[in-house]
N, CA, C, O and the ligand as a Tripos MOL2 file, in Angstrom:
@<TRIPOS>MOLECULE
protein
  289   287    73     0     0
PROTEIN
NO_CHARGES

@<TRIPOS>ATOM
      1 N          90.2580  -98.7310   91.1510 N.3       1 MET1
      2 CA         89.7540  -98.6870   92.7100 C.3       1 MET1
      3 C          89.4460  -97.3010   93.1040 C.2       1 MET1
      4 O          88.3880  -96.9940   93.6540 O.2       1 MET1
      5 N          90.4210  -96.4380   92.8030 N.am      2 ILE2
      6 CA         90.1330  -95.0750   93.3400 C.3       2 ILE2
      7 C          89.0300  -94.4110   92.4160 C.2       2 ILE2
      8 O          88.2270  -93.6350   92.9350 O.2       2 ILE2
      9 N          88.9770  -94.6570   91.2360 N.am      3 LEU3
     10 CA         87.9150  -94.3010   90.2400 C.3       3 LEU3
     11 C          86.5930  -94.7310   90.8650 C.2       3 LEU3
     12 O          85.6780  -93.9140   90.9670 O.2       3 LEU3
     13 N          86.4710  -95.9330   91.2660 N.am      4 ASP4
     14 CA         85.2540  -96.4730   91.7240 C.3       4 ASP4
     15 C          84.8630  -95.6630   93.0000 C.2       4 ASP4
     16 O          83.7170  -95.2440   93.1640 O.2       4 ASP4
     17 N          85.8220  -95.4730   93.8510 N.am      5 ARG5
     18 CA         85.6850  -94.8330   95.2550 C.3       5 ARG5
     19 C          85.0450  -93.5430   94.8960 C.2       5 ARG5
     20 O          83.9660  -93.1990   95.3770 O.2       5 ARG5
     21 N          85.7970  -92.7520   93.9480 N.am      6 ASP6
     22 CA         85.2220  -91.4520   93.6520 C.3       6 ASP6
     23 C          83.9740  -91.2690   92.6730 C.2       6 ASP6
     24 O          83.5520  -90.2000   92.2310 O.2       6 ASP6
     25 N          83.5170  -92.4540   92.4510 N.am      7 GLY7
     26 CA         82.3610  -92.5250   91.4860 C.3       7 GLY7
     27 C          82.8010  -92.0530   89.9840 C.2       7 GLY7
     28 O          81.9860  -91.5210   89.2290 O.2       7 GLY7
     29 N          83.9910  -92.2630   89.6610 N.am      8 HIS8
     30 CA         84.5060  -91.8850   88.2880 C.3       8 HIS8
     31 C          84.1610  -90.4880   88.0040 C.2       8 HIS8
     32 O          83.6830  -90.1370   86.9250 O.2       8 HIS8
     33 N          84.4330  -89.6010   89.0930 N.am      9 ARG9
     34 CA         84.1510  -88.2320   88.8900 C.3       9 ARG9
     35 C          85.4050  -87.5080   89.2160 C.2       9 ARG9
     36 O          86.0860  -87.8400   90.1860 O.2       9 ARG9
     37 N          85.7400  -86.4910   88.4010 N.am     10 CYS10
     38 CA         86.9300  -85.7100   88.7520 C.3      10 CYS10
     39 C          86.6780  -84.8560   90.0280 C.2      10 CYS10
     40 O          85.7070  -84.1070   90.1370 O.2      10 CYS10
     41 N          87.6210  -85.0270   90.9740 N.am     11 GLN11
     42 CA         87.5320  -84.2340   92.2610 C.3      11 GLN11
     43 C          87.7010  -82.9840   92.0390 C.2      11 GLN11
     44 O          87.4980  -82.3350   93.0650 O.2      11 GLN11
     45 N          88.0330  -82.2500   90.9990 N.am     12 THR12
     46 CA         88.2890  -80.8920   90.8350 C.3      12 THR12
     47 C          87.0670  -80.2230   90.2220 C.2      12 THR12
     48 O          86.5250  -79.2350   90.7170 O.2      12 THR12
     49 N          86.6590  -80.8560   89.0680 N.am     13 CYS13
     50 CA         85.6610  -80.0230   88.2780 C.3      13 CYS13
     51 C          84.3890  -81.1460   88.0360 C.2      13 CYS13
     52 O          83.4350  -80.7730   87.3520 O.2      13 CYS13
     53 N          84.3950  -82.2760   88.5060 N.am     14 GLY14
     54 CA         83.0720  -82.9890   88.4930 C.3      14 GLY14
     55 C          82.9370  -83.7390   87.1150 C.2      14 GLY14
     56 O          82.0120  -84.5360   86.9560 O.2      14 GLY14
     57 N          83.7580  -83.5150   86.2230 N.am     15 ARG15
     58 CA         83.5210  -84.2320   84.8200 C.3      15 ARG15
     59 C          83.9500  -85.6530   85.0800 C.2      15 ARG15
     60 O          84.4880  -85.9660   86.1420 O.2      15 ARG15
     61 N          83.7130  -86.5150   84.1090 N.am     16 PRO16
     62 CA         84.1010  -87.9940   84.1820 C.3      16 PRO16
     63 C          85.6580  -88.1240   84.3810 C.2      16 PRO16
     64 O          86.4320  -87.5450   83.6190 O.2      16 PRO16
     65 N          86.0630  -88.8520   85.3610 N.am     17 ALA17
     66 CA         87.5120  -89.0080   85.6580 C.3      17 ALA17
     67 C          87.9500  -90.0400   84.8000 C.2      17 ALA17
     68 O          87.2230  -90.9830   84.4900 O.2      17 ALA17
     69 N          89.2480  -89.8830   84.3560 N.am     18 THR18
     70 CA         90.0070  -90.8850   83.6680 C.3      18 THR18
     71 C          91.3700  -91.2940   84.2860 C.2      18 THR18
     72 O          91.9580  -92.3170   83.9340 O.2      18 THR18
     73 N          91.8400  -90.4370   85.2290 N.am     19 ASP19
     74 CA         93.1300  -90.4390   85.7160 C.3      19 ASP19
     75 C          92.9400  -90.6690   87.2250 C.2      19 ASP19
     76 O          91.8830  -90.4480   87.8160 O.2      19 ASP19
     77 N          94.0990  -91.1490   87.8060 N.am     20 VAL20
     78 CA         94.2270  -91.1680   89.2710 C.3      20 VAL20
     79 C          95.5510  -90.3980   89.6110 C.2      20 VAL20
     80 O          96.6360  -90.6920   89.1090 O.2      20 VAL20
     81 N          95.3520  -89.3710   90.5230 N.am     21 ASP21
     82 CA         96.3430  -88.4850   90.8830 C.3      21 ASP21
     83 C          96.8610  -88.5770   92.3430 C.2      21 ASP21
     84 O          96.1050  -88.7710   93.2950 O.2      21 ASP21
     85 N          98.1890  -88.4250   92.4490 N.am     22 HIS22
     86 CA         98.5730  -88.4520   94.0100 C.3      22 HIS22
     87 C          98.2780  -87.0410   94.4800 C.2      22 HIS22
     88 O          98.6020  -86.0710   93.7960 O.2      22 HIS22
     89 N          97.6380  -86.9230   95.6930 N.am     23 ILE23
     90 CA         97.3640  -85.6940   96.1060 C.3      23 ILE23
     91 C          98.5940  -85.0890   96.7010 C.2      23 ILE23
     92 O          98.8180  -83.9060   96.4470 O.2      23 ILE23
     93 N          99.4390  -85.7730   97.4810 N.am     24 GLY24
     94 CA        100.5840  -85.2750   97.9910 C.3      24 GLY24
     95 C         101.7960  -86.1130   97.6000 C.2      24 GLY24
     96 O         102.1630  -86.0440   96.4270 O.2      24 GLY24
     97 N         102.4910  -86.9340   98.4890 N.am     25 ASP25
     98 CA        103.5550  -87.7050   98.2470 C.3      25 ASP25
     99 C         103.4240  -88.6120   97.0830 C.2      25 ASP25
    100 O         102.5710  -89.4980   97.1310 O.2      25 ASP25
    101 N         104.2180  -88.4740   95.9920 N.am     26 LYS26
    102 CA        104.0710  -89.5150   94.8500 C.3      26 LYS26
    103 C         104.3920  -90.9670   95.1350 C.2      26 LYS26
    104 O         104.1080  -91.8870   94.3680 O.2      26 LYS26
    105 N         104.9700  -91.0890   96.2290 N.am     27 HIS27
    106 CA        105.2650  -92.5480   96.5630 C.3      27 HIS27
    107 C         104.4030  -93.0820   97.5340 C.2      27 HIS27
    108 O         104.6100  -94.2120   97.9750 O.2      27 HIS27
    109 N         103.3910  -92.3460   97.9450 N.am     28 ASP28
    110 CA        102.4240  -92.8130   98.9130 C.3      28 ASP28
    111 C         101.1780  -93.2400   98.0450 C.2      28 ASP28
    112 O         100.4490  -92.4320   97.4700 O.2      28 ASP28
    113 N         101.0270  -94.5810   98.0230 N.am     29 HIS29
    114 CA         99.9340  -95.0580   97.1660 C.3      29 HIS29
    115 C          98.7040  -95.4940   98.0020 C.2      29 HIS29
    116 O          97.8750  -96.2680   97.5240 O.2      29 HIS29
    117 N          98.6000  -95.0220   99.1760 N.am     30 ARG30
    118 CA         97.3650  -95.2360   99.8670 C.3      30 ARG30
    119 C          96.1630  -94.6280   99.3530 C.2      30 ARG30
    120 O          96.3080  -93.5600   98.7590 O.2      30 ARG30
    121 N          95.0550  -95.0860   99.4650 N.am     31 PRO31
    122 CA         93.9000  -94.5890   98.8890 C.3      31 PRO31
    123 C          93.5450  -93.0780   99.3120 C.2      31 PRO31
    124 O          92.9940  -92.2810   98.5530 O.2      31 PRO31
    125 N          93.9220  -92.8100  100.5700 N.am     32 THR32
    126 CA         93.7100  -91.4790  101.1610 C.3      32 THR32
    127 C          94.5230  -90.4240  100.4860 C.2      32 THR32
    128 O          94.2500  -89.2280  100.5880 O.2      32 THR32
    129 N          95.6400  -90.9430   99.7170 N.am     33 ASN33
    130 CA         96.5070  -89.9020   98.9950 C.3      33 ASN33
    131 C          96.2370  -89.9470   97.5560 C.2      33 ASN33
    132 O          97.0490  -89.4260   96.7910 O.2      33 ASN33
    133 N          95.1860  -90.5120   97.1090 N.am     34 LEU34
    134 CA         94.8380  -90.6990   95.7760 C.3      34 LEU34
    135 C          93.4800  -90.1080   95.4330 C.2      34 LEU34
    136 O          92.5180  -90.2510   96.1890 O.2      34 LEU34
    137 N          93.4120  -89.4500   94.3020 N.am     35 GLN35
    138 CA         92.0420  -88.9570   94.0070 C.3      35 GLN35
    139 C          91.8450  -88.9730   92.4420 C.2      35 GLN35
    140 O          92.7770  -88.8530   91.6470 O.2      35 GLN35
    141 N          90.6600  -89.1180   92.1320 N.am     36 ALA36
    142 CA         90.1730  -89.2790   90.7180 C.3      36 ALA36
    143 C          90.1880  -87.9070   90.1040 C.2      36 ALA36
    144 O          89.6810  -86.9470   90.6840 O.2      36 ALA36
    145 N          90.7900  -87.8140   88.8910 N.am     37 LEU37
    146 CA         90.8020  -86.5520   88.1720 C.3      37 LEU37
    147 C          90.6020  -86.8590   86.6450 C.2      37 LEU37
    148 O          90.9750  -87.9170   86.1390 O.2      37 LEU37
    149 N          89.9510  -85.7930   85.9130 N.am     38 CYS38
    150 CA         89.8300  -85.9710   84.5510 C.3      38 CYS38
    151 C          91.2400  -85.6110   83.9950 C.2      38 CYS38
    152 O          92.0310  -84.9990   84.7130 O.2      38 CYS38
    153 N          91.5670  -85.9820   82.7280 N.am     39 GLY39
    154 CA         92.8290  -85.7970   82.0990 C.3      39 GLY39
    155 C          93.1660  -84.3660   82.1090 C.2      39 GLY39
    156 O          94.3390  -84.0110   82.2220 O.2      39 GLY39
    157 N          92.2750  -83.5910   82.0060 N.am     40 TRP40
    158 CA         92.5680  -82.0430   81.7430 C.3      40 TRP40
    159 C          93.0110  -81.5190   83.1160 C.2      40 TRP40
    160 O          93.9690  -80.7470   83.1250 O.2      40 TRP40
    161 N          92.4480  -81.8360   84.2320 N.am     41 CYS41
    162 CA         92.7630  -81.3320   85.5480 C.3      41 CYS41
    163 C          94.0410  -81.9750   85.9290 C.2      41 CYS41
    164 O          94.8670  -81.3210   86.5650 O.2      41 CYS41
    165 N          94.2750  -83.2390   85.5810 N.am     42 HIS42
    166 CA         95.5760  -83.9320   85.9540 C.3      42 HIS42
    167 C          96.8050  -83.1920   85.3250 C.2      42 HIS42
    168 O          97.8550  -82.9240   85.9090 O.2      42 HIS42
    169 N          96.4790  -82.9140   84.0320 N.am     43 ARG43
    170 CA         97.6510  -82.1670   83.3120 C.3      43 ARG43
    171 C          98.0120  -80.7620   83.8900 C.2      43 ARG43
    172 O          99.1470  -80.3190   84.0680 O.2      43 ARG43
    173 N          96.6920  -80.0860   84.1760 N.am     44 ARG44
    174 CA         96.8180  -78.7980   84.7160 C.3      44 ARG44
    175 C          97.5630  -78.7570   86.0870 C.2      44 ARG44
    176 O          98.3500  -77.8540   86.3730 O.2      44 ARG44
    177 N          97.2650  -79.7760   86.8990 N.am     45 LYS45
    178 CA         97.8330  -79.8920   88.2270 C.3      45 LYS45
    179 C          99.4010  -80.2200   88.1880 C.2      45 LYS45
    180 O         100.2340  -79.7240   88.9470 O.2      45 LYS45
    181 N          99.6560  -81.1500   87.1610 N.am     46 THR46
    182 CA        101.0140  -81.6130   87.0130 C.3      46 THR46
    183 C         101.8840  -80.4650   86.5370 C.2      46 THR46
    184 O         103.0230  -80.3130   86.9800 O.2      46 THR46
    185 N         101.3320  -79.6410   85.6150 N.am     47 SER47
    186 CA        102.1280  -78.5260   85.0360 C.3      47 SER47
    187 C         102.2670  -77.4040   86.0600 C.2      47 SER47
    188 O         103.2390  -76.6490   86.0320 O.2      47 SER47
    189 N         101.2730  -77.2940   86.9810 N.am     48 ARG48
    190 CA        101.3360  -76.2550   88.0180 C.3      48 ARG48
    191 C         102.2940  -76.6090   89.0100 C.2      48 ARG48
    192 O         102.8290  -75.6740   89.6050 O.2      48 ARG48
    193 N         102.6310  -77.8320   89.3190 N.am     49 GLN49
    194 CA        103.6530  -78.2510   90.3390 C.3      49 GLN49
    195 C         105.0150  -77.8790   89.8640 C.2      49 GLN49
    196 O         105.8700  -77.5170   90.6710 O.2      49 GLN49
    197 N         105.2660  -77.9600   88.5020 N.am     50 GLY50
    198 CA        106.5480  -77.4690   88.0660 C.3      50 GLY50
    199 C         106.8180  -76.0140   88.0030 C.2      50 GLY50
    200 O         107.9050  -75.4690   88.1950 O.2      50 GLY50
    201 N         105.7080  -75.4650   87.7140 N.am     51 ASN51
    202 CA        105.7220  -73.9940   87.5520 C.3      51 ASN51
    203 C         104.5420  -73.3670   88.2430 C.2      51 ASN51
    204 O         103.4080  -73.2690   87.7730 O.2      51 ASN51
    205 N         104.9920  -72.9220   89.5190 N.am     52 GLU52
    206 CA        104.0090  -72.2970   90.4740 C.3      52 GLU52
    207 C         103.7890  -70.9170   90.0840 C.2      52 GLU52
    208 O         104.6260  -70.0530   90.3470 O.2      52 GLU52
    209 N         102.6490  -70.6470   89.4360 N.am     53 SER53
    210 CA        102.3970  -69.3210   89.1110 C.3      53 SER53
    211 C         101.2330  -68.7860   89.8840 C.2      53 SER53
    212 O         100.2640  -69.5280   90.0480 O.2      53 SER53
    213 N         101.2300  -67.6050   90.3620 N.am     54 PRO54
    214 CA        100.0570  -67.1240   91.2750 C.3      54 PRO54
    215 C          98.7080  -67.0840   90.4090 C.2      54 PRO54
    216 O          98.5600  -66.4860   89.3440 O.2      54 PRO54
    217 N          97.7630  -67.8450   91.0920 N.am     55 ASN55
    218 CA         96.6620  -68.0370   90.3610 C.3      55 ASN55
    219 C          95.3940  -67.7040   91.3310 C.2      55 ASN55
    220 O          95.2520  -68.2030   92.4480 O.2      55 ASN55
    221 N          94.5110  -66.7950   90.7330 N.am     56 ARG56
    222 CA         93.5170  -66.2790   91.5840 C.3      56 ARG56
    223 C          92.3330  -67.3080   91.6460 C.2      56 ARG56
    224 O          91.3550  -67.0990   92.3640 O.2      56 ARG56
    225 N          92.4610  -68.4070   90.8780 N.am     57 GLN57
    226 CA         91.3280  -69.2390   90.7890 C.3      57 GLN57
    227 C          91.0720  -70.0990   92.1680 C.2      57 GLN57
    228 O          91.9050  -70.8220   92.7150 O.2      57 GLN57
    229 N          89.8060  -69.8660   92.5740 N.am     58 ARG58
    230 CA         89.3780  -70.5830   93.8430 C.3      58 ARG58
    231 C          88.2410  -71.4450   93.5530 C.2      58 ARG58
    232 O          87.5000  -71.1920   92.6030 O.2      58 ARG58
    233 N          88.0580  -72.4690   94.3290 N.am     59 VAL59
    234 CA         86.8250  -73.2470   94.3000 C.3      59 VAL59
    235 C          85.8030  -72.5150   95.1400 C.2      59 VAL59
    236 O          85.9050  -72.4610   96.3660 O.2      59 VAL59
    237 N          84.8390  -71.9640   94.4820 N.am     60 THR60
    238 CA         83.7470  -71.3340   95.2830 C.3      60 THR60
    239 C          82.7490  -72.3170   95.6290 C.2      60 THR60
    240 O          82.3760  -73.1680   94.8210 O.2      60 THR60
    241 N          82.2890  -72.2210   96.8500 N.am     61 GLU61
    242 CA         81.1980  -73.1000   97.1140 C.3      61 GLU61
    243 C          79.9110  -72.5730   96.7790 C.2      61 GLU61
    244 O          79.5780  -71.3940   96.9000 O.2      61 GLU61
    245 N          79.0920  -73.6650   96.2830 N.am     62 ALA62
    246 CA         77.7740  -73.2830   95.8500 C.3      62 ALA62
    247 C          76.9580  -72.7340   97.0050 C.2      62 ALA62
    248 O          76.8820  -73.4790   97.9830 O.2      62 ALA62
    249 N          76.3490  -71.5940   97.0680 N.am     63 ARG63
    250 CA         75.7020  -71.0660   98.0860 C.3      63 ARG63
    251 C          74.5150  -70.3410   97.5870 C.2      63 ARG63
    252 O          74.6640  -69.6800   96.5590 O.2      63 ARG63
    253 N          73.4270  -70.3650   98.1270 N.am     64 PRO64
    254 CA         72.3580  -69.6420   97.6170 C.3      64 PRO64
    255 C          72.6700  -68.1750   97.7020 C.2      64 PRO64
    256 O          73.0370  -67.6040   98.7290 O.2      64 PRO64
    257 N          72.4880  -67.6160   96.5230 N.am     65 GLY65
    258 CA         72.7230  -66.2010   96.3600 C.3      65 GLY65
    259 C          72.0890  -65.2420   97.2240 C.2      65 GLY65
    260 O          70.8950  -65.0770   96.9750 O.2      65 GLY65
    261 N          72.5380  -64.5990   98.1240 N.am     66 GLU66
    262 CA         71.9480  -63.7970   98.9560 C.3      66 GLU66
    263 C          72.4900  -62.2850   98.8980 C.2      66 GLU66
    264 O          73.4690  -61.9530   99.5660 O.2      66 GLU66
    265 N          71.8900  -61.4980   98.1710 N.am     67 ARG67
    266 CA         72.4930  -60.1950   97.9100 C.3      67 ARG67
    267 C          72.0020  -59.2540   98.9590 C.2      67 ARG67
    268 O          70.8580  -59.2420   99.4130 O.2      67 ARG67
    269 N          73.0030  -58.4560   99.3010 N.am     68 HIS68
    270 CA         72.6230  -57.3760  100.2420 C.3      68 HIS68
    271 C          71.6750  -56.3460   99.5630 C.2      68 HIS68
    272 O          71.8280  -55.8680   98.4380 O.2      68 HIS68
    273 N          70.5830  -56.0640  100.5130 N.am     69 PRO69
    274 CA         69.5190  -55.2990   99.9830 C.3      69 PRO69
    275 C          69.9990  -53.9020   99.4160 C.2      69 PRO69
    276 O          69.3770  -53.3140   98.5310 O.2      69 PRO69
    277 N          71.1390  -53.4250   99.9890 N.am     70 GLY70
    278 CA         71.5570  -52.1600   99.6230 C.3      70 GLY70
    279 C          72.3490  -52.1460   98.4160 C.2      70 GLY70
    280 O          72.7150  -51.0550   97.9790 O.2      70 GLY70
    281 N          72.7000  -53.3390   97.7510 N.am     71 LEU71
    282 CA         73.4810  -53.3170   96.5890 C.3      71 LEU71
    283 C          72.6020  -53.6590   95.4400 C.2      71 LEU71
    284 O          71.6860  -54.4750   95.5390 O.2      71 LEU71
    285 N          72.8960  -53.0220   94.3500 N.am     72 MET72
    286 CA         72.1400  -53.1890   93.1290 C.3      72 MET72
    287 C          73.0280  -54.1830   92.3720 C.2      72 MET72
    288 O          72.7000  -54.5750   91.2520 O.2      72 MET72
    289 ZN         88.5420  -82.1840   86.0120 Zn       73 ZN73
@<TRIPOS>BOND
     1     1     2 1
     2     2     3 1
     3     3     4 2
     4     3     5 am
     5     5     6 1
     6     6     7 1
     7     7     8 2
     8     7     9 am
     9     9    10 1
    10    10    11 1
    11    11    12 2
    12    11    13 am
    13    13    14 1
    14    14    15 1
    15    15    16 2
    16    15    17 am
    17    17    18 1
    18    18    19 1
    19    19    20 2
    20    19    21 am
    21    21    22 1
    22    22    23 1
    23    23    24 2
    24    23    25 am
    25    25    26 1
    26    26    27 1
    27    27    28 2
    28    27    29 am
    29    29    30 1
    30    30    31 1
    31    31    32 2
    32    31    33 am
    33    33    34 1
    34    34    35 1
    35    35    36 2
    36    35    37 am
    37    37    38 1
    38    38    39 1
    39    39    40 2
    40    39    41 am
    41    41    42 1
    42    42    43 1
    43    43    44 2
    44    43    45 am
    45    45    46 1
    46    46    47 1
    47    47    48 2
    48    47    49 am
    49    49    50 1
    50    50    51 1
    51    51    52 2
    52    51    53 am
    53    53    54 1
    54    54    55 1
    55    55    56 2
    56    55    57 am
    57    57    58 1
    58    58    59 1
    59    59    60 2
    60    59    61 am
    61    61    62 1
    62    62    63 1
    63    63    64 2
    64    63    65 am
    65    65    66 1
    66    66    67 1
    67    67    68 2
    68    67    69 am
    69    69    70 1
    70    70    71 1
    71    71    72 2
    72    71    73 am
    73    73    74 1
    74    74    75 1
    75    75    76 2
    76    75    77 am
    77    77    78 1
    78    78    79 1
    79    79    80 2
    80    79    81 am
    81    81    82 1
    82    82    83 1
    83    83    84 2
    84    83    85 am
    85    85    86 1
    86    86    87 1
    87    87    88 2
    88    87    89 am
    89    89    90 1
    90    90    91 1
    91    91    92 2
    92    91    93 am
    93    93    94 1
    94    94    95 1
    95    95    96 2
    96    95    97 am
    97    97    98 1
    98    98    99 1
    99    99   100 2
   100    99   101 am
   101   101   102 1
   102   102   103 1
   103   103   104 2
   104   103   105 am
   105   105   106 1
   106   106   107 1
   107   107   108 2
   108   107   109 am
   109   109   110 1
   110   110   111 1
   111   111   112 2
   112   111   113 am
   113   113   114 1
   114   114   115 1
   115   115   116 2
   116   115   117 am
   117   117   118 1
   118   118   119 1
   119   119   120 2
   120   119   121 am
   121   121   122 1
   122   122   123 1
   123   123   124 2
   124   123   125 am
   125   125   126 1
   126   126   127 1
   127   127   128 2
   128   127   129 am
   129   129   130 1
   130   130   131 1
   131   131   132 2
   132   131   133 am
   133   133   134 1
   134   134   135 1
   135   135   136 2
   136   135   137 am
   137   137   138 1
   138   138   139 1
   139   139   140 2
   140   139   141 am
   141   141   142 1
   142   142   143 1
   143   143   144 2
   144   143   145 am
   145   145   146 1
   146   146   147 1
   147   147   148 2
   148   147   149 am
   149   149   150 1
   150   150   151 1
   151   151   152 2
   152   151   153 am
   153   153   154 1
   154   154   155 1
   155   155   156 2
   156   155   157 am
   157   157   158 1
   158   158   159 1
   159   159   160 2
   160   159   161 am
   161   161   162 1
   162   162   163 1
   163   163   164 2
   164   163   165 am
   165   165   166 1
   166   166   167 1
   167   167   168 2
   168   167   169 am
   169   169   170 1
   170   170   171 1
   171   171   172 2
   172   171   173 am
   173   173   174 1
   174   174   175 1
   175   175   176 2
   176   175   177 am
   177   177   178 1
   178   178   179 1
   179   179   180 2
   180   179   181 am
   181   181   182 1
   182   182   183 1
   183   183   184 2
   184   183   185 am
   185   185   186 1
   186   186   187 1
   187   187   188 2
   188   187   189 am
   189   189   190 1
   190   190   191 1
   191   191   192 2
   192   191   193 am
   193   193   194 1
   194   194   195 1
   195   195   196 2
   196   195   197 am
   197   197   198 1
   198   198   199 1
   199   199   200 2
   200   199   201 am
   201   201   202 1
   202   202   203 1
   203   203   204 2
   204   203   205 am
   205   205   206 1
   206   206   207 1
   207   207   208 2
   208   207   209 am
   209   209   210 1
   210   210   211 1
   211   211   212 2
   212   211   213 am
   213   213   214 1
   214   214   215 1
   215   215   216 2
   216   215   217 am
   217   217   218 1
   218   218   219 1
   219   219   220 2
   220   219   221 am
   221   221   222 1
   222   222   223 1
   223   223   224 2
   224   223   225 am
   225   225   226 1
   226   226   227 1
   227   227   228 2
   228   227   229 am
   229   229   230 1
   230   230   231 1
   231   231   232 2
   232   231   233 am
   233   233   234 1
   234   234   235 1
   235   235   236 2
   236   235   237 am
   237   237   238 1
   238   238   239 1
   239   239   240 2
   240   239   241 am
   241   241   242 1
   242   242   243 1
   243   243   244 2
   244   243   245 am
   245   245   246 1
   246   246   247 1
   247   247   248 2
   248   247   249 am
   249   249   250 1
   250   250   251 1
   251   251   252 2
   252   251   253 am
   253   253   254 1
   254   254   255 1
   255   255   256 2
   256   255   257 am
   257   257   258 1
   258   258   259 1
   259   259   260 2
   260   259   261 am
   261   261   262 1
   262   262   263 1
   263   263   264 2
   264   263   265 am
   265   265   266 1
   266   266   267 1
   267   267   268 2
   268   267   269 am
   269   269   270 1
   270   270   271 1
   271   271   272 2
   272   271   273 am
   273   273   274 1
   274   274   275 1
   275   275   276 2
   276   275   277 am
   277   277   278 1
   278   278   279 1
   279   279   280 2
   280   279   281 am
   281   281   282 1
   282   282   283 1
   283   283   284 2
   284   283   285 am
   285   285   286 1
   286   286   287 1
   287   287   288 2
@<TRIPOS>SUBSTRUCTURE
     1 MET1         2 RESIDUE 1 A MET
     2 ILE2         6 RESIDUE 1 A ILE
     3 LEU3        10 RESIDUE 1 A LEU
     4 ASP4        14 RESIDUE 1 A ASP
     5 ARG5        18 RESIDUE 1 A ARG
     6 ASP6        22 RESIDUE 1 A ASP
     7 GLY7        26 RESIDUE 1 A GLY
     8 HIS8        30 RESIDUE 1 A HIS
     9 ARG9        34 RESIDUE 1 A ARG
    10 CYS10       38 RESIDUE 1 A CYS
    11 GLN11       42 RESIDUE 1 A GLN
    12 THR12       46 RESIDUE 1 A THR
    13 CYS13       50 RESIDUE 1 A CYS
    14 GLY14       54 RESIDUE 1 A GLY
    15 ARG15       58 RESIDUE 1 A ARG
    16 PRO16       62 RESIDUE 1 A PRO
    17 ALA17       66 RESIDUE 1 A ALA
    18 THR18       70 RESIDUE 1 A THR
    19 ASP19       74 RESIDUE 1 A ASP
    20 VAL20       78 RESIDUE 1 A VAL
    21 ASP21       82 RESIDUE 1 A ASP
    22 HIS22       86 RESIDUE 1 A HIS
    23 ILE23       90 RESIDUE 1 A ILE
    24 GLY24       94 RESIDUE 1 A GLY
    25 ASP25       98 RESIDUE 1 A ASP
    26 LYS26      102 RESIDUE 1 A LYS
    27 HIS27      106 RESIDUE 1 A HIS
    28 ASP28      110 RESIDUE 1 A ASP
    29 HIS29      114 RESIDUE 1 A HIS
    30 ARG30      118 RESIDUE 1 A ARG
    31 PRO31      122 RESIDUE 1 A PRO
    32 THR32      126 RESIDUE 1 A THR
    33 ASN33      130 RESIDUE 1 A ASN
    34 LEU34      134 RESIDUE 1 A LEU
    35 GLN35      138 RESIDUE 1 A GLN
    36 ALA36      142 RESIDUE 1 A ALA
    37 LEU37      146 RESIDUE 1 A LEU
    38 CYS38      150 RESIDUE 1 A CYS
    39 GLY39      154 RESIDUE 1 A GLY
    40 TRP40      158 RESIDUE 1 A TRP
    41 CYS41      162 RESIDUE 1 A CYS
    42 HIS42      166 RESIDUE 1 A HIS
    43 ARG43      170 RESIDUE 1 A ARG
    44 ARG44      174 RESIDUE 1 A ARG
    45 LYS45      178 RESIDUE 1 A LYS
    46 THR46      182 RESIDUE 1 A THR
    47 SER47      186 RESIDUE 1 A SER
    48 ARG48      190 RESIDUE 1 A ARG
    49 GLN49      194 RESIDUE 1 A GLN
    50 GLY50      198 RESIDUE 1 A GLY
    51 ASN51      202 RESIDUE 1 A ASN
    52 GLU52      206 RESIDUE 1 A GLU
    53 SER53      210 RESIDUE 1 A SER
    54 PRO54      214 RESIDUE 1 A PRO
    55 ASN55      218 RESIDUE 1 A ASN
    56 ARG56      222 RESIDUE 1 A ARG
    57 GLN57      226 RESIDUE 1 A GLN
    58 ARG58      230 RESIDUE 1 A ARG
    59 VAL59      234 RESIDUE 1 A VAL
    60 THR60      238 RESIDUE 1 A THR
    61 GLU61      242 RESIDUE 1 A GLU
    62 ALA62      246 RESIDUE 1 A ALA
    63 ARG63      250 RESIDUE 1 A ARG
    64 PRO64      254 RESIDUE 1 A PRO
    65 GLY65      258 RESIDUE 1 A GLY
    66 GLU66      262 RESIDUE 1 A GLU
    67 ARG67      266 RESIDUE 1 A ARG
    68 HIS68      270 RESIDUE 1 A HIS
    69 PRO69      274 RESIDUE 1 A PRO
    70 GLY70      278 RESIDUE 1 A GLY
    71 LEU71      282 RESIDUE 1 A LEU
    72 MET72      286 RESIDUE 1 A MET
    73 ZN73       289 GROUP 0 **** ****
């Protein structure tokens, strides 16, 4: 059901999703607390919850590249 809602796409990386992940409370099974993830992102998220390491990774929004004219 969640996979259908999210179009079978991983909500993190956009690859085909195989897993359903709890966004927040693990005991909250409402659709709003669930998201489709691929196995890789799911494992990554799960392992990160146990071991919180500082990670510089950010989801960068796709934006038309507009370079400052003064920068080469
Ligand atoms: Zn993914």
